N, C-alpha and C positions, 0 to 999 in steps of 0.2 A: 695418049699426049694428049696433053688440050695445047690449043693453038693460042696465041698471043696475041695474031692478027687484029681479030676484035676489038680487045684491050689497048690498042697502041698508044689511043690520045691519051686513054689516064696513064699507063705506064710514064711514057714519055713526059707530060704534062707540059707540054709546048703551046703555049697559043700566043696570039698576036699580043694579048694585053696583058702578057705578062713581064713582057718587056717596056723599057721606062720612055716615057715620052718626048718630045724635045724641050719640053717646057719643066719636066721633071727632072732632065739632064742639066738644062740650064742654071735650075738651083739649086743643085750639088755645086755646081761648077763657080756661082756666085759665093756660096759655101764653105769653098772649099780651104781658102786663107783663114779661117774661123777652126774651119776642121784639122788643120795642120797643126796650131796653135795650141789647141785644144792635148793636140796628142804629145805636143813638147809639152806641156805642164804634167800630162800623166804620166810621161817618160820621167822627168822631173821627179815629182813625188815619190815613184817605185825607188828610183836612185837611193831615197832618205831611210824607204821605211826601217830596212835592218843596220842603221846607224845612227848616231847621233851627227844631224847637217854638221858639216864644216861649215867655213867662212863663203867658200867656194859653193859649195850645194845650196847655200840662203839667197848668194847672187843670181845662182842659175833660178831659181824657184821666185824671186822678185821679178826678174827680167820675161821667166815663162806666163806670169800672172797677168805682167801688164801687157804684153804681148795679148793675150788673150783679151783682156778691156778692149784693147785699142783695134782689133778686131769685127768685136763685139759692135764698136759704136761705130767706127766705117762698116760692116753689114746694115746698122739699122737706118744710118743716111743713106743709104745708096737706095734700100726699101723706099723710104719714107720720100723719096724724091720722085721714085716712079711713078706715075699719075696713071689710075686707075681707067678701065675698060668701062666706054658708057660716059663719060664726062664728071664719072662724081671725083671728089675729090675727099 
C-alpha cells in the first residue's frame, strides 16, 4: 500500500494563489449586473428555442436585450471614469 501523504499537495491542489484576489472579486462584483442581465437574456432565448415566439416572448427578448445594452453602457461608463494608477489618463 502506497502512502498519499508525500503527494498531498498535488492531490488536494490547494494553494494561496488559487483563491481570487480582492481586485478580482471587486471586478466580478462590478460586472455582476451585466452577468445577471446576460443570464436573463439567455433564459429568454432558451424559452423560444422550441416554439414560435409569442408576443409576450418577443417583448421579453426585447426587454432583456435592452437591459444587457444598458448594463454594458453603464459598465463602460464606470470603467472609463476610474483613474489609472500612476497618474496616467
